[in-house]
N, C-alpha and C positions, 0 to 999 in steps of 0.2 A: 506423794504424787508420782505416778508412773510415767516415764518418758515414752513418747510415741516413736522415737527413732531407734535404730539399732545401736546398742551400747557397745562402743569400741574399747572403752576403758575396762581392763580386767582387774577386778577387786582382789581376786586370789593372788594374782601375780604382784599386785601392789603390796599386799600384806607380806608376801615373801621378800620383796625388795626391802621393805622397811625393817623386817627382822634381820636381814643380812647386814644392813648398815649398822643397826644398833648393836649387833653382836660382835662387831669388829673389836679386837683387842686394843687397849690403849697403847700397847707396845708398838703398834704400827705407826704411831706418831713420834718421829725421831728428831733429835737435834741436828742441825746442819751449821757448818761454819760460814757458808755462803748460800745465796739463793740457788736452788737446783733448777734444772731444766724442767719445763712443763711435762716433758715426755716421761719423767720419772714418777709422775703422779698417777695414782689409780683411784678408784672409788673406795678403796679400803685403807689408804695410808694418808699421811700428812707430814709436813716438815715444819719444825720450829726454827726460826732464823731471825737474827737481828737485822733490822732494816731501817731506812729513813723514808718517811712518807711526806710528800708535798702535795697540798691541795690548793687549787686556785678556782675561785668562782666569781660570777658577776653579782654585784650588789644591787638589790632592788630590781631584779630582772622582771618581776611580775608587774611592776609599774610601767614597764615599757609597752605592755600590751594596750595601754590607753592612748599611746602616742603613735604607734605604727601598726600597719596591717601585717598579717602573718608572713607574707613573702619577704617583707623588709626585715622582720625579726629573724626569719630563717637565714637571711644573708648575713646579718650581724652575728648571730650565733655560729654560723659556719666559719666566718673569718676568725672569730675568737678561738673556737675549738681547733680549727685547722692549724693555726700558728702556735698555739700553746703546745699541741701535740708535736709539731715540728721541732720546737726548741727542746722539749723534754726528751724526745726520741733520738736526738742527735748525740746523746751521751751513752756510752757503753754501760755505765753503771746503772742505767735505768733498765729494769727487767720487766716491769708491767706498767701499762697505761690504761686507765679506766675513764670512761665518760659517763657521767650521771647528770642528765639534763644540761644545765649550763655550768657544770662543775667538771674540771679535768683534774685527775690526780695520778701521781706516779709513785711507784715503789722502787727504791734504789738500794743496790747492794753496796753498802758503805762500810767497808771493813777497817777503815782507818780514818783519821781526822782529815786527811787530804780530801777524801771522797765526800765527807760531810761539808767541807768548805766548798766543794764543787756544787753541791745541791744549793747552798746559799747563793752562789754565783748565778745559778739557774734562776733563782727567784729574782735577782736583779735584771736578768734578761727578760723575764716575763713582765716585769714592771715597765721596762722600756718599750717592750712590744705594745703595751696598752697605750702608751703615749703616741706611737706611730699610728696605731689603729684608730685612735680617737681623732687624729688629724684627718685621716681619710673619711671617717664617718662625718665629721664636720663639713668637709667639702661636698658631701652628698646631702647635707641637711638632715642627717640622721642623728639620733640621740647618741651622745658620747657615753661611755661606760666607765664604771669604777669597779675595782676588784679587791678581793681580800685573798691573802696568801697565808697558809699555815704550814709549819714544818715541825716534825717531831721524830725522835729516834727511839727505837725500843724493839721488844721481842714480839713477833707475830707468828701465827699459825697459817701455813699455806696449804690449802686443800683443793681438790678437784670436786666440783659439785655439778649435778645435772641429771639427765635421764640416761641410765645405763643402756648400752648398745645403740646409741644414737649420736648424732653430731651436736646435740643440744647440751652443751656443758661449758663450764668456764672455771677459771681459778678464782677462789674466794680467799680473801685475806682477813683474818680474824685477830683481834687483839687490841689492847689499850692504845698502842701507837697509832693505829688507824683511826680510832675514835677520837683521840686527842688532836691529831693533825686536822681532822675534819672540824672539830669543835672550835679550835682557835682560828681556823680559816673563816668560820662563820662569825667570828668576833672582829676580825681584821677589817680595817677601813670603815668601821661603823662606830657610832656613839663616841666620836673623838679619837678613836684608836687609829694608829698608822696602818698602812696597807699590808705590812708584813709582820707577823707574830711568830716567834719561835720559842721553844721550850728551853729550860736550863741545860738539858742534855745536849742540845744543839749548840747553844751559846758557849758552853765550856769547851767545845771542840774547835771553835773558830780561832783564827789567827788574831793577834792583838789588833791589827789593822781593822779587821772586820768587826771585832768586839767594839771598837770605837764608834761604829755606826749605830749601835743599838742602845736603846734606853730601857732600863729595868722598870718593871711595875709588878704589882701583885693583884691577882684576881681570884677571889674565892679561896684564899690561902695558898694559891699556886704562884710561884715566881715565873714570870714571863718576860720576854724582851721584844721590843717593837722598833720598826724603822720604816722609812720610805726610801728604799735603796733603788739604784738604777745601774745600768751597764754603760760605762763611759763611751765605748765604741758605738753602741746603738744610739746613744743620745747625740753623739757627734754626727752620725748619719742623719738623724732627724733634723738637726740644725741646718745641714747642708741640702737636704732633699725635700723637706716639708716646709715650703715657704708660700 
């Protein structure tokens, strides 16, 4: 079928761009000890780096559409996303934050076990945030929310993707660590599982105190650890201010 309007998309240029991307040497994808600046990325290179990924999402968010009109849902989602981002972004080791629907996830530059323990502590803050938020939702007669949190550590490929010579681009993170953290996040808080699930690589890096909060279980042959952790300071604030 022939279009009636003027065609602005140039197929010849598109073909050339595809060839240019596909012909880039694999040598342009290099190993890095830490997460590099976005400014170092081009449409022809990429960086392999070890990172920790944390995902948090709302459980059963689709069911909320039956209870609330869209403006109310928008306010609930905005509160959730705003304050999850505020907590995650308050740490220097967080290098990327992404928002996908009702899911917020961060990429952390964790070069030692202390940094990984910090990400674990962030999960505790996020859990306590939900307690505070739910109190405020209850006071408005809105539905309270439940969340799942997943954390994993591993190697990822960091690349710039988008439309060349435009401002339409973003950093894309590829690798098992991203998929794994997302997957266990989608399991957390569901079917009897606790709200936080971490992989063995995260568990092994924790202090003995934090390990004591976790329970071991196996899923599909994979060893995982779960807990319902919280932040003591934030919980004390809740007890004092949410009455």
